[in-house]
mmCIF entry with sequence, helices, sheets and N, C-alpha, C, O atoms, coordinates in Angstrom:
data_MODEL
# 
_entry.id   MODEL 
# 
_entity.id                         1 
_entity.type                       polymer 
_entity.pdbx_number_of_molecules   1 
# 
_entity_poly.entity_id                      1 
_entity_poly.type                           'polypeptide(L)' 
_entity_poly.nstd_linkage                   no 
_entity_poly.nstd_monomer                   no 
_entity_poly.pdbx_seq_one_letter_code       
;(UNK)(UNK)(UNK)(UNK)(UNK)(UNK)(UNK)(UNK)(UNK)(UNK)(UNK)(UNK)(UNK)(UNK)(UNK)(UNK)
(UNK)(UNK)(UNK)(UNK)(UNK)(UNK)(UNK)(UNK)(UNK)(UNK)(UNK)(UNK)(UNK)(UNK)(UNK)(UNK)
(UNK)(UNK)(UNK)(UNK)(UNK)(UNK)(UNK)(UNK)(UNK)(UNK)(UNK)(UNK)(UNK)(UNK)(UNK)(UNK)
;
_entity_poly.pdbx_seq_one_letter_code_can   XXXXXXXXXXXXXXXXXXXXXXXXXXXXXXXXXXXXXXXXXXXXXXXX 
_entity_poly.pdbx_strand_id                 A 
# 
loop_
_entity_poly_seq.entity_id 
_entity_poly_seq.num 
_entity_poly_seq.mon_id 
_entity_poly_seq.hetero 
1 1  UNK n 
1 2  UNK n 
1 3  UNK n 
1 4  UNK n 
1 5  UNK n 
1 6  UNK n 
1 7  UNK n 
1 8  UNK n 
1 9  UNK n 
1 10 UNK n 
1 11 UNK n 
1 12 UNK n 
1 13 UNK n 
1 14 UNK n 
1 15 UNK n 
1 16 UNK n 
1 17 UNK n 
1 18 UNK n 
1 19 UNK n 
1 20 UNK n 
1 21 UNK n 
1 22 UNK n 
1 23 UNK n 
1 24 UNK n 
1 25 UNK n 
1 26 UNK n 
1 27 UNK n 
1 28 UNK n 
1 29 UNK n 
1 30 UNK n 
1 31 UNK n 
1 32 UNK n 
1 33 UNK n 
1 34 UNK n 
1 35 UNK n 
1 36 UNK n 
1 37 UNK n 
1 38 UNK n 
1 39 UNK n 
1 40 UNK n 
1 41 UNK n 
1 42 UNK n 
1 43 UNK n 
1 44 UNK n 
1 45 UNK n 
1 46 UNK n 
1 47 UNK n 
1 48 UNK n 
# 
_struct_asym.id          A 
_struct_asym.entity_id   1 
# 
_struct_conf.conf_type_id            HELX_P 
_struct_conf.id                      HELX_P1 
_struct_conf.pdbx_PDB_helix_id       AA1 
_struct_conf.beg_label_comp_id       UNK 
_struct_conf.beg_label_asym_id       A 
_struct_conf.beg_label_seq_id        25 
_struct_conf.pdbx_beg_PDB_ins_code   ? 
_struct_conf.end_label_comp_id       UNK 
_struct_conf.end_label_asym_id       A 
_struct_conf.end_label_seq_id        37 
_struct_conf.pdbx_end_PDB_ins_code   ? 
_struct_conf.beg_auth_comp_id        UNK 
_struct_conf.beg_auth_asym_id        A 
_struct_conf.beg_auth_seq_id         25 
_struct_conf.end_auth_comp_id        UNK 
_struct_conf.end_auth_asym_id        A 
_struct_conf.end_auth_seq_id         37 
_struct_conf.pdbx_PDB_helix_class    1 
_struct_conf.details                 ? 
_struct_conf.pdbx_PDB_helix_length   13 
# 
_struct_conf_type.id          HELX_P 
_struct_conf_type.criteria    ? 
_struct_conf_type.reference   ? 
# 
_struct_sheet.id               AA1 
_struct_sheet.type             ? 
_struct_sheet.number_strands   3 
_struct_sheet.details          ? 
# 
loop_
_struct_sheet_order.sheet_id 
_struct_sheet_order.range_id_1 
_struct_sheet_order.range_id_2 
_struct_sheet_order.offset 
_struct_sheet_order.sense 
AA1 1 2 ? anti-parallel 
AA1 2 3 ? anti-parallel 
# 
loop_
_struct_sheet_range.sheet_id 
_struct_sheet_range.id 
_struct_sheet_range.beg_label_comp_id 
_struct_sheet_range.beg_label_asym_id 
_struct_sheet_range.beg_label_seq_id 
_struct_sheet_range.pdbx_beg_PDB_ins_code 
_struct_sheet_range.end_label_comp_id 
_struct_sheet_range.end_label_asym_id 
_struct_sheet_range.end_label_seq_id 
_struct_sheet_range.pdbx_end_PDB_ins_code 
_struct_sheet_range.beg_auth_comp_id 
_struct_sheet_range.beg_auth_asym_id 
_struct_sheet_range.beg_auth_seq_id 
_struct_sheet_range.end_auth_comp_id 
_struct_sheet_range.end_auth_asym_id 
_struct_sheet_range.end_auth_seq_id 
AA1 1 UNK A 15 ? UNK A 22 ? UNK A 15 UNK A 22 
AA1 2 UNK A 2  ? UNK A 9  ? UNK A 2  UNK A 9  
AA1 3 UNK A 41 ? UNK A 47 ? UNK A 41 UNK A 47 
# 
loop_
_atom_site.group_PDB 
_atom_site.id 
_atom_site.type_symbol 
_atom_site.label_atom_id 
_atom_site.label_alt_id 
_atom_site.label_comp_id 
_atom_site.label_asym_id 
_atom_site.label_entity_id 
_atom_site.label_seq_id 
_atom_site.pdbx_PDB_ins_code 
_atom_site.Cartn_x 
_atom_site.Cartn_y 
_atom_site.Cartn_z 
_atom_site.occupancy 
_atom_site.B_iso_or_equiv 
_atom_site.pdbx_formal_charge 
_atom_site.auth_seq_id 
_atom_site.auth_comp_id 
_atom_site.auth_asym_id 
_atom_site.auth_atom_id 
_atom_site.pdbx_PDB_model_num 
ATOM 1   N N  . UNK A 1 1  ? 0.688   -7.520  -19.878 1.00 0.00 ? 1  UNK A N  1 
ATOM 2   C CA . UNK A 1 1  ? -0.292  -7.262  -18.854 1.00 0.00 ? 1  UNK A CA 1 
ATOM 3   C C  . UNK A 1 1  ? -0.652  -8.518  -18.110 1.00 0.00 ? 1  UNK A C  1 
ATOM 4   O O  . UNK A 1 1  ? -0.721  -9.598  -18.696 1.00 0.00 ? 1  UNK A O  1 
ATOM 5   N N  . UNK A 1 2  ? -0.886  -8.381  -16.796 1.00 0.00 ? 2  UNK A N  1 
ATOM 6   C CA . UNK A 1 2  ? -1.300  -9.467  -15.974 1.00 0.00 ? 2  UNK A CA 1 
ATOM 7   C C  . UNK A 1 2  ? -2.796  -9.354  -15.723 1.00 0.00 ? 2  UNK A C  1 
ATOM 8   O O  . UNK A 1 2  ? -3.336  -8.248  -15.713 1.00 0.00 ? 2  UNK A O  1 
ATOM 9   N N  . UNK A 1 3  ? -3.470  -10.472 -15.521 1.00 0.00 ? 3  UNK A N  1 
ATOM 10  C CA . UNK A 1 3  ? -4.859  -10.481 -15.309 1.00 0.00 ? 3  UNK A CA 1 
ATOM 11  C C  . UNK A 1 3  ? -5.249  -11.470 -14.100 1.00 0.00 ? 3  UNK A C  1 
ATOM 12  O O  . UNK A 1 3  ? -4.635  -12.520 -13.911 1.00 0.00 ? 3  UNK A O  1 
ATOM 13  N N  . UNK A 1 4  ? -6.254  -11.072 -13.349 1.00 0.00 ? 4  UNK A N  1 
ATOM 14  C CA . UNK A 1 4  ? -6.675  -11.844 -12.240 1.00 0.00 ? 4  UNK A CA 1 
ATOM 15  C C  . UNK A 1 4  ? -8.197  -12.059 -12.310 1.00 0.00 ? 4  UNK A C  1 
ATOM 16  O O  . UNK A 1 4  ? -8.943  -11.113 -12.558 1.00 0.00 ? 4  UNK A O  1 
ATOM 17  N N  . UNK A 1 5  ? -8.652  -13.291 -12.094 1.00 0.00 ? 5  UNK A N  1 
ATOM 18  C CA . UNK A 1 5  ? -10.090 -13.571 -12.051 1.00 0.00 ? 5  UNK A CA 1 
ATOM 19  C C  . UNK A 1 5  ? -10.359 -14.144 -10.704 1.00 0.00 ? 5  UNK A C  1 
ATOM 20  O O  . UNK A 1 5  ? -9.659  -15.054 -10.258 1.00 0.00 ? 5  UNK A O  1 
ATOM 21  N N  . UNK A 1 6  ? -11.399 -13.609 -10.019 1.00 0.00 ? 6  UNK A N  1 
ATOM 22  C CA . UNK A 1 6  ? -11.758 -14.098 -8.696  1.00 0.00 ? 6  UNK A CA 1 
ATOM 23  C C  . UNK A 1 6  ? -13.247 -14.106 -8.513  1.00 0.00 ? 6  UNK A C  1 
ATOM 24  O O  . UNK A 1 6  ? -14.001 -13.591 -9.339  1.00 0.00 ? 6  UNK A O  1 
ATOM 25  N N  . UNK A 1 7  ? -13.680 -14.733 -7.355  1.00 0.00 ? 7  UNK A N  1 
ATOM 26  C CA . UNK A 1 7  ? -15.098 -14.757 -7.041  1.00 0.00 ? 7  UNK A CA 1 
ATOM 27  C C  . UNK A 1 7  ? -15.290 -14.168 -5.678  1.00 0.00 ? 7  UNK A C  1 
ATOM 28  O O  . UNK A 1 7  ? -14.446 -14.325 -4.796  1.00 0.00 ? 7  UNK A O  1 
ATOM 29  N N  . UNK A 1 8  ? -16.412 -13.481 -5.499  1.00 0.00 ? 8  UNK A N  1 
ATOM 30  C CA . UNK A 1 8  ? -16.729 -12.932 -4.181  1.00 0.00 ? 8  UNK A CA 1 
ATOM 31  C C  . UNK A 1 8  ? -18.255 -12.886 -4.052  1.00 0.00 ? 8  UNK A C  1 
ATOM 32  O O  . UNK A 1 8  ? -18.980 -13.027 -5.037  1.00 0.00 ? 8  UNK A O  1 
ATOM 33  N N  . UNK A 1 9  ? -18.729 -12.685 -2.807  1.00 0.00 ? 9  UNK A N  1 
ATOM 34  C CA . UNK A 1 9  ? -20.189 -12.626 -2.515  1.00 0.00 ? 9  UNK A CA 1 
ATOM 35  C C  . UNK A 1 9  ? -20.625 -11.190 -2.729  1.00 0.00 ? 9  UNK A C  1 
ATOM 36  O O  . UNK A 1 9  ? -19.992 -10.232 -2.285  1.00 0.00 ? 9  UNK A O  1 
ATOM 37  N N  . UNK A 1 10 ? -21.769 -11.093 -3.450  1.00 0.00 ? 10 UNK A N  1 
ATOM 38  C CA . UNK A 1 10 ? -22.287 -9.635  -3.480  1.00 0.00 ? 10 UNK A CA 1 
ATOM 39  C C  . UNK A 1 10 ? -23.213 -9.445  -2.327  1.00 0.00 ? 10 UNK A C  1 
ATOM 40  O O  . UNK A 1 10 ? -23.290 -10.284 -1.429  1.00 0.00 ? 10 UNK A O  1 
ATOM 41  N N  . UNK A 1 11 ? -23.929 -8.332  -2.347  1.00 0.00 ? 11 UNK A N  1 
ATOM 42  C CA . UNK A 1 11 ? -24.822 -7.935  -1.148  1.00 0.00 ? 11 UNK A CA 1 
ATOM 43  C C  . UNK A 1 11 ? -25.954 -8.856  -0.991  1.00 0.00 ? 11 UNK A C  1 
ATOM 44  O O  . UNK A 1 11 ? -26.517 -8.929  0.101   1.00 0.00 ? 11 UNK A O  1 
ATOM 45  N N  . UNK A 1 12 ? -26.345 -9.584  -2.017  1.00 0.00 ? 12 UNK A N  1 
ATOM 46  C CA . UNK A 1 12 ? -27.404 -10.582 -1.958  1.00 0.00 ? 12 UNK A CA 1 
ATOM 47  C C  . UNK A 1 12 ? -26.892 -11.995 -1.597  1.00 0.00 ? 12 UNK A C  1 
ATOM 48  O O  . UNK A 1 12 ? -27.639 -12.970 -1.673  1.00 0.00 ? 12 UNK A O  1 
ATOM 49  N N  . UNK A 1 13 ? -25.604 -12.085 -1.205  1.00 0.00 ? 13 UNK A N  1 
ATOM 50  C CA . UNK A 1 13 ? -25.000 -13.290 -0.863  1.00 0.00 ? 13 UNK A CA 1 
ATOM 51  C C  . UNK A 1 13 ? -24.855 -14.319 -2.005  1.00 0.00 ? 13 UNK A C  1 
ATOM 52  O O  . UNK A 1 13 ? -24.762 -15.525 -1.777  1.00 0.00 ? 13 UNK A O  1 
ATOM 53  N N  . UNK A 1 14 ? -24.840 -13.800 -3.213  1.00 0.00 ? 14 UNK A N  1 
ATOM 54  C CA . UNK A 1 14 ? -24.615 -14.618 -4.417  1.00 0.00 ? 14 UNK A CA 1 
ATOM 55  C C  . UNK A 1 14 ? -23.141 -14.504 -4.816  1.00 0.00 ? 14 UNK A C  1 
ATOM 56  O O  . UNK A 1 14 ? -22.500 -13.472 -4.614  1.00 0.00 ? 14 UNK A O  1 
ATOM 57  N N  . UNK A 1 15 ? -22.631 -15.582 -5.381  1.00 0.00 ? 15 UNK A N  1 
ATOM 58  C CA . UNK A 1 15 ? -21.272 -15.543 -5.858  1.00 0.00 ? 15 UNK A CA 1 
ATOM 59  C C  . UNK A 1 15 ? -21.192 -14.827 -7.185  1.00 0.00 ? 15 UNK A C  1 
ATOM 60  O O  . UNK A 1 15 ? -21.934 -15.162 -8.107  1.00 0.00 ? 15 UNK A O  1 
ATOM 61  N N  . UNK A 1 16 ? -20.332 -13.872 -7.305  1.00 0.00 ? 16 UNK A N  1 
ATOM 62  C CA . UNK A 1 16 ? -20.121 -13.209 -8.558  1.00 0.00 ? 16 UNK A CA 1 
ATOM 63  C C  . UNK A 1 16 ? -18.649 -13.289 -8.987  1.00 0.00 ? 16 UNK A C  1 
ATOM 64  O O  . UNK A 1 16 ? -17.750 -13.250 -8.146  1.00 0.00 ? 16 UNK A O  1 
ATOM 65  N N  . UNK A 1 17 ? -18.411 -13.400 -10.295 1.00 0.00 ? 17 UNK A N  1 
ATOM 66  C CA . UNK A 1 17 ? -17.038 -13.529 -10.804 1.00 0.00 ? 17 UNK A CA 1 
ATOM 67  C C  . UNK A 1 17 ? -16.592 -12.188 -11.320 1.00 0.00 ? 17 UNK A C  1 
ATOM 68  O O  . UNK A 1 17 ? -17.328 -11.504 -12.031 1.00 0.00 ? 17 UNK A O  1 
ATOM 69  N N  . UNK A 1 18 ? -15.362 -11.807 -10.953 1.00 0.00 ? 18 UNK A N  1 
ATOM 70  C CA . UNK A 1 18 ? -14.842 -10.473 -11.372 1.00 0.00 ? 18 UNK A CA 1 
ATOM 71  C C  . UNK A 1 18 ? -13.464 -10.659 -12.001 1.00 0.00 ? 18 UNK A C  1 
ATOM 72  O O  . UNK A 1 18 ? -12.790 -11.664 -11.775 1.00 0.00 ? 18 UNK A O  1 
ATOM 73  N N  . UNK A 1 19 ? -13.057 -9.653  -12.806 1.00 0.00 ? 19 UNK A N  1 
ATOM 74  C CA . UNK A 1 19 ? -11.822 -9.747  -13.537 1.00 0.00 ? 19 UNK A CA 1 
ATOM 75  C C  . UNK A 1 19 ? -11.119 -8.408  -13.506 1.00 0.00 ? 19 UNK A C  1 
ATOM 76  O O  . UNK A 1 19 ? -11.776 -7.373  -13.616 1.00 0.00 ? 19 UNK A O  1 
ATOM 77  N N  . UNK A 1 20 ? -9.817  -8.394  -13.362 1.00 0.00 ? 20 UNK A N  1 
ATOM 78  C CA . UNK A 1 20 ? -9.080  -7.072  -13.351 1.00 0.00 ? 20 UNK A CA 1 
ATOM 79  C C  . UNK A 1 20 ? -7.732  -7.303  -14.010 1.00 0.00 ? 20 UNK A C  1 
ATOM 80  O O  . UNK A 1 20 ? -7.108  -8.354  -13.860 1.00 0.00 ? 20 UNK A O  1 
ATOM 81  N N  . UNK A 1 21 ? -7.315  -6.306  -14.729 1.00 0.00 ? 21 UNK A N  1 
ATOM 82  C CA . UNK A 1 21 ? -6.008  -6.338  -15.451 1.00 0.00 ? 21 UNK A CA 1 
ATOM 83  C C  . UNK A 1 21 ? -5.030  -5.398  -14.694 1.00 0.00 ? 21 UNK A C  1 
ATOM 84  O O  . UNK A 1 21 ? -5.427  -4.387  -14.115 1.00 0.00 ? 21 UNK A O  1 
ATOM 85  N N  . UNK A 1 22 ? -3.733  -5.786  -14.730 1.00 0.00 ? 22 UNK A N  1 
ATOM 86  C CA . UNK A 1 22 ? -2.669  -5.014  -14.061 1.00 0.00 ? 22 UNK A CA 1 
ATOM 87  C C  . UNK A 1 22 ? -1.502  -4.828  -15.021 1.00 0.00 ? 22 UNK A C  1 
ATOM 88  O O  . UNK A 1 22 ? -1.257  -5.663  -15.892 1.00 0.00 ? 22 UNK A O  1 
ATOM 89  N N  . UNK A 1 23 ? -0.786  -3.720  -14.849 1.00 0.00 ? 23 UNK A N  1 
ATOM 90  C CA . UNK A 1 23 ? 0.443   -3.469  -15.706 1.00 0.00 ? 23 UNK A CA 1 
ATOM 91  C C  . UNK A 1 23 ? 1.586   -4.243  -15.274 1.00 0.00 ? 23 UNK A C  1 
ATOM 92  O O  . UNK A 1 23 ? 2.419   -4.624  -16.097 1.00 0.00 ? 23 UNK A O  1 
ATOM 93  N N  . UNK A 1 24 ? 1.695   -4.531  -13.898 1.00 0.00 ? 24 UNK A N  1 
ATOM 94  C CA . UNK A 1 24 ? 2.835   -5.244  -13.348 1.00 0.00 ? 24 UNK A CA 1 
ATOM 95  C C  . UNK A 1 24 ? 2.385   -6.328  -12.398 1.00 0.00 ? 24 UNK A C  1 
ATOM 96  O O  . UNK A 1 24 ? 1.284   -6.321  -11.848 1.00 0.00 ? 24 UNK A O  1 
ATOM 97  N N  . UNK A 1 25 ? 3.319   -7.274  -12.237 1.00 0.00 ? 25 UNK A N  1 
ATOM 98  C CA . UNK A 1 25 ? 3.104   -8.368  -11.322 1.00 0.00 ? 25 UNK A CA 1 
ATOM 99  C C  . UNK A 1 25 ? 3.046   -7.870  -9.864  1.00 0.00 ? 25 UNK A C  1 
ATOM 100 O O  . UNK A 1 25 ? 2.330   -8.427  -9.031  1.00 0.00 ? 25 UNK A O  1 
ATOM 101 N N  . UNK A 1 26 ? 3.827   -6.794  -9.577  1.00 0.00 ? 26 UNK A N  1 
ATOM 102 C CA . UNK A 1 26 ? 3.877   -6.224  -8.239  1.00 0.00 ? 26 UNK A CA 1 
ATOM 103 C C  . UNK A 1 26 ? 2.510   -5.585  -7.889  1.00 0.00 ? 26 UNK A C  1 
ATOM 104 O O  . UNK A 1 26 ? 2.034   -5.690  -6.759  1.00 0.00 ? 26 UNK A O  1 
ATOM 105 N N  . UNK A 1 27 ? 1.921   -4.948  -8.849  1.00 0.00 ? 27 UNK A N  1 
ATOM 106 C CA . UNK A 1 27 ? 0.603   -4.301  -8.634  1.00 0.00 ? 27 UNK A CA 1 
ATOM 107 C C  . UNK A 1 27 ? -0.482  -5.375  -8.343  1.00 0.00 ? 27 UNK A C  1 
ATOM 108 O O  . UNK A 1 27 ? -1.342  -5.207  -7.478  1.00 0.00 ? 27 UNK A O  1 
ATOM 109 N N  . UNK A 1 28 ? -0.391  -6.505  -9.125  1.00 0.00 ? 28 UNK A N  1 
ATOM 110 C CA . UNK A 1 28 ? -1.370  -7.537  -8.922  1.00 0.00 ? 28 UNK A CA 1 
ATOM 111 C C  . UNK A 1 28 ? -1.213  -8.208  -7.490  1.00 0.00 ? 28 UNK A C  1 
ATOM 112 O O  . UNK A 1 28 ? -2.187  -8.502  -6.798  1.00 0.00 ? 28 UNK A O  1 
ATOM 113 N N  . UNK A 1 29 ? 0.049   -8.413  -7.126  1.00 0.00 ? 29 UNK A N  1 
ATOM 114 C CA . UNK A 1 29 ? 0.273   -8.981  -5.771  1.00 0.00 ? 29 UNK A CA 1 
ATOM 115 C C  . UNK A 1 29 ? -0.261  -8.096  -4.649  1.00 0.00 ? 29 UNK A C  1 
ATOM 116 O O  . UNK A 1 29 ? -0.814  -8.586  -3.664  1.00 0.00 ? 29 UNK A O  1 
ATOM 117 N N  . UNK A 1 30 ? -0.092  -6.809  -4.809  1.00 0.00 ? 30 UNK A N  1 
ATOM 118 C CA . UNK A 1 30 ? -0.572  -5.842  -3.792  1.00 0.00 ? 30 UNK A CA 1 
ATOM 119 C C  . UNK A 1 30 ? -2.159  -5.950  -3.706  1.00 0.00 ? 30 UNK A C  1 
ATOM 120 O O  . UNK A 1 30 ? -2.760  -5.984  -2.632  1.00 0.00 ? 30 UNK A O  1 
ATOM 121 N N  . UNK A 1 31 ? -2.757  -5.999  -4.928  1.00 0.00 ? 31 UNK A N  1 
ATOM 122 C CA . UNK A 1 31 ? -4.197  -6.077  -4.953  1.00 0.00 ? 31 UNK A CA 1 
ATOM 123 C C  . UNK A 1 31 ? -4.731  -7.422  -4.276  1.00 0.00 ? 31 UNK A C  1 
ATOM 124 O O  . UNK A 1 31 ? -5.713  -7.429  -3.534  1.00 0.00 ? 31 UNK A O  1 
ATOM 125 N N  . UNK A 1 32 ? -4.022  -8.510  -4.588  1.00 0.00 ? 32 UNK A N  1 
ATOM 126 C CA . UNK A 1 32 ? -4.406  -9.866  -4.043  1.00 0.00 ? 32 UNK A CA 1 
ATOM 127 C C  . UNK A 1 32 ? -4.354  -9.806  -2.499  1.00 0.00 ? 32 UNK A C  1 
ATOM 128 O O  . UNK A 1 32 ? -5.211  -10.374 -1.823  1.00 0.00 ? 32 UNK A O  1 
ATOM 129 N N  . UNK A 1 33 ? -3.359  -9.128  -1.969  1.00 0.00 ? 33 UNK A N  1 
ATOM 130 C CA . UNK A 1 33 ? -3.226  -9.091  -0.564  1.00 0.00 ? 33 UNK A CA 1 
ATOM 131 C C  . UNK A 1 33 ? -4.440  -8.358  0.038   1.00 0.00 ? 33 UNK A C  1 
ATOM 132 O O  . UNK A 1 33 ? -4.994  -8.818  1.036   1.00 0.00 ? 33 UNK A O  1 
ATOM 133 N N  . UNK A 1 34 ? -4.854  -7.242  -0.545  1.00 0.00 ? 34 UNK A N  1 
ATOM 134 C CA . UNK A 1 34 ? -6.004  -6.524  -0.004  1.00 0.00 ? 34 UNK A CA 1 
ATOM 135 C C  . UNK A 1 34 ? -7.288  -7.295  -0.260  1.00 0.00 ? 34 UNK A C  1 
ATOM 136 O O  . UNK A 1 34 ? -8.196  -7.309  0.571   1.00 0.00 ? 34 UNK A O  1 
ATOM 137 N N  . UNK A 1 35 ? -7.351  -7.924  -1.401  1.00 0.00 ? 35 UNK A N  1 
ATOM 138 C CA . UNK A 1 35 ? -8.579  -8.690  -1.785  1.00 0.00 ? 35 UNK A CA 1 
ATOM 139 C C  . UNK A 1 35 ? -8.844  -9.869  -0.817  1.00 0.00 ? 35 UNK A C  1 
ATOM 140 O O  . UNK A 1 35 ? -9.991  -10.103 -0.436  1.00 0.00 ? 35 UNK A O  1 
ATOM 141 N N  . UNK A 1 36 ? -7.807  -10.597 -0.425  1.00 0.00 ? 36 UNK A N  1 
ATOM 142 C CA . UNK A 1 36 ? -8.043  -11.736 0.458   1.00 0.00 ? 36 UNK A CA 1 
ATOM 143 C C  . UNK A 1 36 ? -8.375  -11.360 1.876   1.00 0.00 ? 36 UNK A C  1 
ATOM 144 O O  . UNK A 1 36 ? -8.803  -12.215 2.652   1.00 0.00 ? 36 UNK A O  1 
ATOM 145 N N  . UNK A 1 37 ? -8.187  -10.068 2.251   1.00 0.00 ? 37 UNK A N  1 
ATOM 146 C CA . UNK A 1 37 ? -8.564  -9.599  3.577   1.00 0.00 ? 37 UNK A CA 1 
ATOM 147 C C  . UNK A 1 37 ? -10.065 -9.200  3.603   1.00 0.00 ? 37 UNK A C  1 
ATOM 148 O O  . UNK A 1 37 ? -10.618 -9.074  4.696   1.00 0.00 ? 37 UNK A O  1 
ATOM 149 N N  . UNK A 1 38 ? -10.704 -9.009  2.525   1.00 0.00 ? 38 UNK A N  1 
ATOM 150 C CA . UNK A 1 38 ? -12.052 -8.644  2.403   1.00 0.00 ? 38 UNK A CA 1 
ATOM 151 C C  . UNK A 1 38 ? -13.003 -9.739  2.940   1.00 0.00 ? 38 UNK A C  1 
ATOM 152 O O  . UNK A 1 38 ? -12.759 -10.923 2.707   1.00 0.00 ? 38 UNK A O  1 
ATOM 153 N N  . UNK A 1 39 ? -14.096 -9.354  3.666   1.00 0.00 ? 39 UNK A N  1 
ATOM 154 C CA . UNK A 1 39 ? -15.062 -10.331 4.221   1.00 0.00 ? 39 UNK A CA 1 
ATOM 155 C C  . UNK A 1 39 ? -15.813 -11.049 3.153   1.00 0.00 ? 39 UNK A C  1 
ATOM 156 O O  . UNK A 1 39 ? -16.207 -12.197 3.354   1.00 0.00 ? 39 UNK A O  1 
ATOM 157 N N  . UNK A 1 40 ? -16.037 -10.410 1.988   1.00 0.00 ? 40 UNK A N  1 
ATOM 158 C CA . UNK A 1 40 ? -16.864 -11.090 0.928   1.00 0.00 ? 40 UNK A CA 1 
ATOM 159 C C  . UNK A 1 40 ? -16.083 -11.828 -0.094  1.00 0.00 ? 40 UNK A C  1 
ATOM 160 O O  . UNK A 1 40 ? -16.636 -12.246 -1.111  1.00 0.00 ? 40 UNK A O  1 
ATOM 161 N N  . UNK A 1 41 ? -14.731 -12.017 0.150   1.00 0.00 ? 41 UNK A N  1 
ATOM 162 C CA . UNK A 1 41 ? -13.871 -12.706 -0.786  1.00 0.00 ? 41 UNK A CA 1 
ATOM 163 C C  . UNK A 1 41 ? -14.185 -14.192 -0.712  1.00 0.00 ? 41 UNK A C  1 
ATOM 164 O O  . UNK A 1 41 ? -14.430 -14.707 0.378   1.00 0.00 ? 41 UNK A O  1 
ATOM 165 N N  . UNK A 1 42 ? -14.185 -14.932 -1.896  1.00 0.00 ? 42 UNK A N  1 
ATOM 166 C CA . UNK A 1 42 ? -14.445 -16.330 -1.854  1.00 0.00 ? 42 UNK A CA 1 
ATOM 167 C C  . UNK A 1 42 ? -13.221 -17.088 -2.413  1.00 0.00 ? 42 UNK A C  1 
ATOM 168 O O  . UNK A 1 42 ? -12.623 -17.857 -1.660  1.00 0.00 ? 42 UNK A O  1 
ATOM 169 N N  . UNK A 1 43 ? -12.816 -16.919 -3.678  1.00 0.00 ? 43 UNK A N  1 
ATOM 170 C CA . UNK A 1 43 ? -11.639 -17.663 -4.181  1.00 0.00 ? 43 UNK A CA 1 
ATOM 171 C C  . UNK A 1 43 ? -11.055 -16.922 -5.413  1.00 0.00 ? 43 UNK A C  1 
ATOM 172 O O  . UNK A 1 43 ? -11.737 -16.124 -6.055  1.00 0.00 ? 43 UNK A O  1 
ATOM 173 N N  . UNK A 1 44 ? -9.773  -17.215 -5.716  1.00 0.00 ? 44 UNK A N  1 
ATOM 174 C CA . UNK A 1 44 ? -9.131  -16.823 -6.970  1.00 0.00 ? 44 UNK A CA 1 
ATOM 175 C C  . UNK A 1 44 ? -9.284  -17.960 -7.947  1.00 0.00 ? 44 UNK A C  1 
ATOM 176 O O  . UNK A 1 44 ? -8.954  -19.108 -7.649  1.00 0.00 ? 44 UNK A O  1 
ATOM 177 N N  . UNK A 1 45 ? -9.760  -17.648 -9.052  1.00 0.00 ? 45 UNK A N  1 
ATOM 178 C CA . UNK A 1 45 ? -10.004 -18.651 -10.089 1.00 0.00 ? 45 UNK A CA 1 
ATOM 179 C C  . UNK A 1 45 ? -8.782  -18.843 -11.012 1.00 0.00 ? 45 UNK A C  1 
ATOM 180 O O  . UNK A 1 45 ? -8.359  -19.967 -11.285 1.00 0.00 ? 45 UNK A O  1 
ATOM 181 N N  . UNK A 1 46 ? -8.239  -17.722 -11.476 1.00 0.00 ? 46 UNK A N  1 
ATOM 182 C CA . UNK A 1 46 ? -7.115  -17.813 -12.439 1.00 0.00 ? 46 UNK A CA 1 
ATOM 183 C C  . UNK A 1 46 ? -6.265  -16.567 -12.494 1.00 0.00 ? 46 UNK A C  1 
ATOM 184 O O  . UNK A 1 46 ? -6.713  -15.477 -12.138 1.00 0.00 ? 46 UNK A O  1 
ATOM 185 N N  . UNK A 1 47 ? -5.082  -16.728 -12.925 1.00 0.00 ? 47 UNK A N  1 
ATOM 186 C CA . UNK A 1 47 ? -4.153  -15.587 -13.204 1.00 0.00 ? 47 UNK A CA 1 
ATOM 187 C C  . UNK A 1 47 ? -3.487  -15.854 -14.535 1.00 0.00 ? 47 UNK A C  1 
ATOM 188 O O  . UNK A 1 47 ? -3.352  -17.006 -14.948 1.00 0.00 ? 47 UNK A O  1 
ATOM 189 N N  . UNK A 1 48 ? -3.067  -14.791 -15.214 1.00 0.00 ? 48 UNK A N  1 
ATOM 190 C CA . UNK A 1 48 ? -2.248  -14.975 -16.463 1.00 0.00 ? 48 UNK A CA 1 
ATOM 191 C C  . UNK A 1 48 ? -1.484  -13.754 -16.707 1.00 0.00 ? 48 UNK A C  1 
ATOM 192 O O  . UNK A 1 48 ? -0.738  -13.677 -17.683 1.00 0.00 ? 48 UNK A O  1 
# 
């Protein structure tokens, strides 16, 4: 399994850390593409 950890701004403009697991590398890449287009996205912290 692949895992992604990122940070984004919540509705109160505070940075929150989130984590999500994926079965394939392809699924993770597709999610990252959509994630980086969001207005509240801040940064990707780690992948494994």
